[in-house]
KOLBAZA-785906 format. One record per atom (N, C-alpha, C, O): residue in three letters; atom name; residue number from 1; x, y, z. Coordinates in pm, whole numbers, plus 50000, padded with zeros to 5 digits. Atoms other than C-alpha are relative to their C-alpha. Layout:
ALA; CA; NUM; X; Y; Z;
...
END
This chain:
UNK; N; 1; 49865; 49955; 50094;
UNK; CA; 1; 28287; 25543; 89595;
UNK; C; 1; 49962; 49962; 49844;
UNK; O; 1; 49993; 50025; 49744;
UNK; N; 2; 50045; 50028; 50123;
UNK; CA; 2; 28125; 25350; 89326;
UNK; C; 2; 49954; 50080; 49878;
UNK; O; 2; 49988; 50067; 49760;
UNK; N; 3; 50085; 49874; 50052;
UNK; CA; 3; 27903; 25649; 89210;
UNK; C; 3; 50108; 50110; 49940;
UNK; O; 3; 50103; 50160; 49828;
UNK; N; 4; 49873; 49916; 50036;
UNK; CA; 4; 28216; 25861; 89195;
UNK; C; 4; 50070; 50002; 49907;
UNK; O; 4; 50107; 50097; 49838;
UNK; N; 5; 49944; 50018; 50176;
UNK; CA; 5; 28371; 25708; 88919;
UNK; C; 5; 49906; 49963; 49891;
UNK; O; 5; 49926; 49974; 49770;
UNK; N; 6; 50122; 50048; 50117;
UNK; CA; 6; 28049; 25578; 88753;
UNK; C; 6; 49999; 50162; 49951;
UNK; O; 6; 50033; 50188; 49836;
UNK; N; 7; 50027; 49878; 50064;
UNK; CA; 7; 27979; 25973; 88737;
UNK; C; 7; 50121; 50076; 50012;
UNK; O; 7; 50130; 50187; 50065;
UNK; N; 8; 49855; 49961; 50077;
UNK; CA; 8; 28300; 26050; 88641;
UNK; C; 8; 50059; 50128; 50099;
UNK; O; 8; 50085; 50234; 50042;
UNK; N; 9; 50024; 49912; 49923;
UNK; CA; 9; 28355; 26257; 88955;
UNK; C; 9; 50137; 49991; 50053;
UNK; O; 9; 50190; 50097; 50087;
UNK; N; 10; 49889; 50057; 49969;
UNK; CA; 10; 28677; 26068; 89053;
UNK; C; 10; 50071; 49917; 49930;
UNK; O; 10; 49986; 49829; 49936;
UNK; N; 11; 49922; 50081; 50057;
UNK; CA; 11; 28925; 25846; 88853;
UNK; C; 11; 50012; 49840; 50079;
UNK; O; 11; 50005; 49863; 50200;
UNK; N; 12; 49981; 50116; 49940;
UNK; CA; 12; 28967; 25468; 88977;
UNK; C; 12; 50089; 50003; 50076;
UNK; O; 12; 50069; 49957; 50189;
UNK; N; 13; 49900; 50014; 49972;
UNK; CA; 13; 29265; 25503; 89053;
UNK; C; 13; 49976; 50126; 50177;
UNK; O; 13; 50013; 50099; 50291;
UNK; N; 14; 50016; 49904; 49874;
UNK; CA; 14; 29170; 25824; 89317;
UNK; C; 14; 49929; 49914; 50061;
UNK; O; 14; 50001; 49827; 50110;
UNK; N; 15; 50068; 50076; 49938;
UNK; CA; 15; 28934; 25649; 89459;
UNK; C; 15; 50115; 49899; 50088;
UNK; O; 15; 50123; 49906; 50210;
UNK; N; 16; 49912; 50115; 49982;
UNK; CA; 16; 29208; 25356; 89495;
UNK; C; 16; 50094; 50024; 50109;
UNK; O; 16; 50126; 49940; 50193;
UNK; N; 17; 49921; 49930; 49922;
UNK; CA; 17; 29428; 25589; 89674;
UNK; C; 17; 49934; 50055; 50165;
UNK; O; 17; 49987; 50050; 50276;
UNK; N; 18; 50070; 49994; 49862;
UNK; CA; 18; 29191; 25687; 89946;
UNK; C; 18; 49947; 49851; 50079;
UNK; O; 18; 49942; 49841; 50201;
UNK; N; 19; 49981; 50155; 49943;
UNK; CA; 19; 29127; 25287; 90001;
UNK; C; 19; 50108; 49941; 50015;
UNK; O; 19; 50105; 49818; 50024;
UNK; N; 20; 49923; 50039; 49980;
UNK; CA; 20; 29472; 25277; 90047;
UNK; C; 20; 50085; 49889; 49919;
UNK; O; 20; 50188; 49843; 49968;
UNK; N; 21; 49959; 50092; 50103;
UNK; CA; 21; 29549; 25033; 89734;
UNK; C; 21; 50049; 50038; 49886;
UNK; O; 21; 50007; 50140; 49831;
UNK; N; 22; 49865; 49977; 50120;
UNK; CA; 22; 29804; 25038; 89460;
UNK; C; 22; 49873; 50033; 49911;
UNK; O; 22; 49758; 50002; 49939;
UNK; N; 23; 50032; 49923; 50045;
UNK; CA; 23; 29701; 25235; 89181;
UNK; C; 23; 49946; 49853; 49895;
UNK; O; 23; 49941; 49738; 49939;
UNK; N; 24; 50049; 50122; 50120;
UNK; CA; 24; 29560; 25013; 88802;
UNK; C; 24; 50065; 50091; 49903;
UNK; O; 24; 50089; 50211; 49905;
UNK; N; 25; 49920; 49902; 50131;
UNK; CA; 25; 29727; 25109; 88491;
UNK; C; 25; 49891; 50001; 49907;
UNK; O; 25; 49835; 49905; 49854;
UNK; N; 26; 50129; 49956; 50110;
UNK; CA; 26; 29462; 25305; 88273;
UNK; C; 26; 49878; 50083; 50125;
UNK; O; 26; 49776; 50151; 50112;
UNK; N; 27; 50118; 49980; 49876;
UNK; CA; 27; 29291; 25365; 88625;
UNK; C; 27; 49989; 50184; 50045;
UNK; O; 27; 49921; 50227; 50139;
UNK; N; 28; 50005; 49840; 49995;
UNK; CA; 28; 29347; 25780; 88598;
UNK; C; 28; 49955; 50037; 49887;
UNK; O; 28; 50021; 50119; 49822;
UNK; N; 29; 50096; 49979; 50141;
UNK; CA; 29; 29091; 25789; 88296;
UNK; C; 29; 49873; 49990; 50060;
UNK; O; 29; 49825; 49888; 50111;
UNK; N; 30; 50171; 49964; 49950;
UNK; CA; 30; 28738; 25937; 88397;
UNK; C; 30; 49912; 49898; 49901;
UNK; O; 30; 49934; 49937; 49786;
UNK; N; 31; 50057; 50083; 50102;
UNK; CA; 31; 28538; 25684; 88195;
UNK; C; 31; 49888; 49899; 50075;
UNK; O; 31; 49912; 49856; 50188;
UNK; N; 32; 50159; 50054; 49951;
UNK; CA; 32; 28203; 25511; 88282;
UNK; C; 32; 50016; 49903; 49939;
UNK; O; 32; 50038; 49904; 49817;
UNK; N; 33; 49951; 50108; 50001;
UNK; CA; 33; 28258; 25144; 88329;
UNK; C; 33; 49842; 49931; 49962;
UNK; O; 33; 49826; 49811; 49938;
UNK; N; 34; 50143; 50049; 49995;
UNK; CA; 34; 27865; 25111; 88297;
UNK; C; 34; 49992; 50040; 49809;
UNK; O; 34; 49911; 49972; 49747;
UNK; N; 35; 50045; 49969; 50112;
UNK; CA; 35; 27881; 25270; 87925;
UNK; C; 35; 50098; 49989; 49895;
UNK; O; 35; 50082; 49988; 49773;
UNK; N; 36; 49826; 49983; 50088;
UNK; CA; 36; 28263; 25268; 87806;
UNK; C; 36; 50021; 49832; 49965;
UNK; O; 36; 50015; 49761; 50066;
UNK; N; 37; 49972; 50093; 50035;
UNK; CA; 37; 28337; 24929; 87598;
UNK; C; 37; 50147; 50018; 49973;
UNK; O; 37; 50204; 50123; 49946;
UNK; N; 38; 49865; 50002; 50092;
UNK; CA; 38; 28679; 24802; 87494;
UNK; C; 38; 49989; 49865; 49916;
UNK; O; 38; 50078; 49782; 49896;
UNK; N; 39; 50012; 50086; 50139;
UNK; CA; 39; 28513; 24579; 87223;
UNK; C; 39; 50076; 50080; 49885;
UNK; O; 39; 50115; 50196; 49893;
UNK; N; 40; 49972; 49911; 50098;
UNK; CA; 40; 28628; 24669; 86913;
UNK; C; 40; 49879; 50020; 49938;
UNK; O; 40; 49785; 49972; 50000;
UNK; N; 41; 50133; 49919; 50073;
UNK; CA; 41; 28345; 24831; 86669;
UNK; C; 41; 49982; 49869; 49869;
UNK; O; 41; 50063; 49805; 49802;
UNK; N; 42; 49987; 50092; 50092;
UNK; CA; 42; 28184; 24613; 86456;
UNK; C; 42; 49971; 50072; 49850;
UNK; O; 42; 49924; 50185; 49835;
UNK; N; 43; 49958; 49932; 50183;
UNK; CA; 43; 28223; 24693; 86053;
UNK; C; 43; 49914; 49928; 49962;
UNK; O; 43; 49906; 49808; 49986;
UNK; N; 44; 50083; 50092; 50067;
UNK; CA; 44; 27954; 24612; 85862;
UNK; C; 44; 50069; 50021; 49809;
UNK; O; 44; 50098; 50114; 49734;
UNK; N; 45; 49955; 50025; 50136;
UNK; CA; 45; 28068; 24471; 85531;
UNK; C; 45; 49916; 50034; 49913;
UNK; O; 45; 49944; 49964; 49815;
UNK; N; 46; 50095; 49972; 50096;
UNK; CA; 46; 27759; 24629; 85309;
UNK; C; 46; 49936; 49903; 49947;
UNK; O; 46; 49954; 49790; 49991;
UNK; N; 47; 50068; 50080; 50077;
UNK; CA; 47; 27546; 24473; 85083;
UNK; C; 47; 50052; 49863; 49961;
UNK; O; 47; 50162; 49860; 50016;
UNK; N; 48; 49944; 50096; 50020;
UNK; CA; 48; 27640; 24148; 84973;
UNK; C; 48; 49979; 49972; 49842;
UNK; O; 48; 49868; 49940; 49800;
UNK; N; 49; 50035; 50018; 50180;
UNK; CA; 49; 27684; 24116; 84559;
UNK; C; 49; 49974; 49867; 49990;
UNK; O; 49; 50010; 49782; 50072;
UNK; N; 50; 50062; 50139; 50070;
UNK; CA; 50; 27539; 23825; 84387;
UNK; C; 50; 50086; 49967; 49868;
UNK; O; 50; 50112; 50040; 49772;
UNK; N; 51; 49929; 50079; 50098;
UNK; CA; 51; 27721; 23619; 84174;
UNK; C; 51; 49949; 50011; 49892;
UNK; O; 51; 49828; 50001; 49876;
UNK; N; 52; 50067; 50000; 50098;
UNK; CA; 52; 27711; 23660; 83843;
UNK; C; 52; 50018; 49892; 49866;
UNK; O; 52; 49943; 49901; 49768;
END
């Protein structure tokens, strides 16, 4: 079942329904848990300016 979610064939909640488990919030999205991050993107502050 993990491969079905990883390959975006089924949503996590679709798999959970087959297994008679309750749905999870956000479980209706087709995402790959191995390549998707919920971390905030890093912002490059750019080169530091030298003090004059």
